[in-house]
C-alpha positions as CSV (number, residue, x, y, z in Angstrom):
1,M,90.9,259.9,87.5
2,T,88.3,260.8,84.8
3,I,86.4,258.0,83.3
4,A,85.8,258.6,79.6
5,T,82.2,258.0,78.5
6,S,81.2,257.5,74.9
7,T,78.5,259.5,73.4
8,P,76.5,258.7,70.3
9,K,78.0,259.9,67.1
10,P,76.1,262.7,65.3
11,E,75.1,260.3,62.5
12,A,73.7,257.8,64.9
13,Q,71.9,260.6,66.7
14,T,70.3,261.8,63.5
15,R,69.3,258.2,62.6
16,T,67.6,257.9,65.9
17,R,65.9,261.2,65.5
18,I,64.6,260.2,62.2
19,L,63.2,256.9,63.5
20,A,61.6,258.6,66.5
21,A,59.9,261.1,64.2
22,A,58.6,258.4,61.9
23,Q,57.3,256.3,64.8
24,H,55.3,259.3,66.0
25,L,53.9,260.4,62.6
26,F,53.2,256.8,61.4
27,A,51.2,255.9,64.4
28,R,49.2,259.1,64.0
29,K,48.9,259.8,60.4
30,G,49.7,256.4,59.1
31,Y,52.4,255.4,56.6
32,D,50.6,256.6,53.6
33,G,49.5,259.8,55.2
34,T,53.1,260.8,56.1
35,T,55.4,262.2,53.4
36,T,59.2,262.3,53.5
37,R,58.9,266.1,53.9
38,D,56.8,265.5,57.0
39,L,59.5,263.2,58.3
40,A,62.3,265.6,57.6
41,Q,60.5,268.5,59.3
42,A,59.7,266.4,62.4
43,A,63.2,265.1,62.7
44,G,64.7,268.6,62.2
45,V,66.8,267.5,59.2
46,A,67.0,268.1,55.6
47,E,64.8,265.8,53.3
48,G,68.0,264.6,51.5
49,T,69.4,263.7,54.9
50,L,66.7,261.0,55.2
51,F,67.9,259.2,52.2
52,R,71.5,259.2,53.4
53,H,70.4,257.0,56.2
54,F,67.4,255.0,54.6
55,S,67.1,254.0,51.0
56,N,63.3,255.1,51.1
57,K,60.4,255.5,53.4
58,K,59.5,251.8,53.3
59,A,63.0,251.0,54.9
60,I,62.1,253.3,57.8
61,L,58.9,251.5,58.3
62,L,60.5,248.2,58.2
63,E,63.2,249.2,60.8
64,I,60.6,250.7,63.2
65,A,58.4,247.7,63.1
66,T,61.0,244.9,63.2
67,Q,63.1,246.5,65.7
68,G,60.2,246.9,68.1
69,W,59.5,243.2,67.9
70,I,63.1,242.2,68.2
71,D,63.2,244.2,71.4
72,I,60.2,242.3,72.7
73,L,61.6,239.0,71.7
74,T,64.9,239.7,73.5
75,D,63.1,240.7,76.7
76,L,61.0,237.6,76.5
77,L,64.1,235.4,76.1
78,T,65.7,236.9,79.1
79,E,62.6,236.8,81.3
80,L,61.8,233.2,80.6
81,S,65.4,232.2,81.1
82,E,65.6,233.9,84.6
83,M,62.1,232.7,85.8
84,G,62.5,231.1,89.2
85,S,59.4,229.1,88.9
86,Y,57.1,227.9,86.2
87,R,54.4,229.4,88.2
88,D,55.8,233.0,87.8
89,I,53.9,233.5,84.6
90,A,52.2,236.6,86.1
91,Q,55.4,238.4,86.6
92,V,56.5,237.8,83.0
93,M,53.1,238.7,81.6
94,R,52.9,242.0,83.7
95,R,56.3,243.2,82.6
96,R,55.7,242.3,78.9
97,M,52.3,244.0,79.0
98,M,53.7,247.2,80.5
99,S,56.5,247.2,77.9
100,L,54.0,246.8,75.1
101,H,51.9,249.5,76.7
102,R,54.9,251.9,76.9
103,N,55.5,251.2,73.2
104,A,52.0,251.5,72.0
105,D,53.0,253.6,68.9
106,R,55.4,251.1,67.6
107,M,52.8,248.3,68.2
108,R,50.1,250.3,66.5
109,I,52.3,250.8,63.5
110,C,52.9,247.0,63.3
111,F,49.3,246.1,63.5
112,M,48.0,248.9,61.2
113,E,50.6,248.6,58.4
114,A,51.3,244.9,58.3
115,Q,47.9,244.4,56.6
116,F,49.0,246.8,53.7
117,H,52.6,245.8,53.3
118,P,53.1,242.0,52.7
119,E,56.9,242.4,53.1
120,L,56.4,243.9,56.5
121,R,54.0,241.2,57.6
122,D,56.3,238.5,56.2
123,R,59.4,239.8,58.0
124,I,57.7,240.2,61.3
125,Q,56.3,236.7,61.0
126,A,59.7,235.1,60.0
127,D,62.1,237.2,62.1
128,V,59.9,237.6,65.2
129,I,56.7,235.8,65.7
130,D,57.9,232.4,64.7
131,K,61.0,232.8,66.9
132,M,58.8,234.0,69.9
133,T,56.6,230.9,69.5
134,D,59.6,228.6,69.2
135,V,61.1,229.9,72.3
136,A,57.8,229.9,74.3
137,E,57.0,226.4,72.9
138,A,60.3,225.0,74.2
139,F,59.8,226.6,77.6
140,F,56.3,225.0,77.9
141,Q,57.6,221.8,76.6
142,T,60.2,221.7,79.4
143,A,57.4,222.5,82.0
144,M,55.4,219.6,80.8
145,D,58.3,217.2,80.8
146,R,59.0,218.1,84.3
147,G,55.3,217.5,85.4
148,V,54.6,221.1,86.2
149,Y,52.1,221.6,83.4
150,R,49.7,218.9,82.0
151,Q,50.7,217.2,78.7
152,M,49.1,219.0,75.6
153,N,50.4,220.6,72.5
154,P,53.1,223.0,73.6
155,K,52.9,225.0,70.4
156,I,49.2,225.8,71.1
157,V,50.0,226.7,74.7
158,A,52.8,229.0,73.4
159,Q,50.4,230.8,71.0
160,V,47.7,231.2,73.6
161,F,50.2,232.7,76.0
162,L,51.8,235.0,73.5
163,G,48.4,236.1,72.1
164,M,47.1,237.0,75.6
165,F,49.9,239.4,76.6
166,V,50.2,240.9,73.1
167,I,46.5,241.8,73.0
168,A,46.4,243.0,76.5
169,G,49.5,245.1,76.2
170,F,48.5,246.5,72.7
171,S,44.9,247.5,73.5
172,D,44.6,250.8,75.2
173,T,40.9,251.2,74.7
174,T,39.2,247.7,75.4
175,I,41.3,245.9,78.0
176,I,43.7,248.4,79.6
177,E,43.0,252.2,79.8
178,P,45.8,254.5,78.5
179,D,46.3,256.0,82.0
180,A,46.2,252.6,83.8
181,S,48.0,252.6,87.1
182,P,50.7,249.9,87.9
183,Q,48.2,248.3,90.4
184,S,45.7,247.9,87.5
185,M,48.3,246.5,85.2
186,R,49.3,244.0,88.0
187,E,45.8,243.0,88.8
188,M,45.2,242.4,84.9
189,A,48.4,240.4,84.5
190,E,47.7,238.3,87.6
191,G,44.2,237.6,86.5
192,M,45.2,236.6,83.0
193,A,48.0,234.4,84.4
194,D,45.5,232.7,86.8
195,I,43.2,232.1,83.8
196,F,46.1,230.7,81.7
197,L,47.4,228.4,84.4
198,H,44.1,227.3,85.9
199,G,41.3,227.9,83.4
200,V,37.9,229.2,84.5
201,L,36.1,225.9,85.4
202,T,35.8,224.7,89.0
203,N,37.3,221.4,89.8
204,G,33.9,220.0,90.2
């Protein structure tokens, strides 16, 4: 018996190709430095085809940036819900850092363009950053209630945690090299998790 498998429809494939081309160009030339003609050529479509899928160039930027963060949020939710121990922070941090590292172009666009496009900044803040913080805050509050973590402001703990792995995952020049090995990524994640969980001061 042959099992039928679904394949993406041509329109969906075209949309995906446009987004991939835009992500590549925006990361290297910037949003303002990329024309719709550039996008069409890179995606292998007519310029008019862009506007059948997106109302304008700004709509493409918003989708690339927000979808990238939504993927991160979804993965974070899944990982936190499946953690076997509150001490397994290093595993979560390592996987999230590697994911960010693999999606460096998308993250670069978010960081570069958010400062020039208030609507992008506001959308990322409302749709993603606030939600990520709320999820992490609830996670850490539960750990504090159970006596695993010491009592402190869980929102601040969540912000520190998210900030650590976002910066580490995004930076490919100051913290993690572009060609970093899985071993290096693991050591970085474990070191950051150790600092996050235990601080840097001795017990004395």
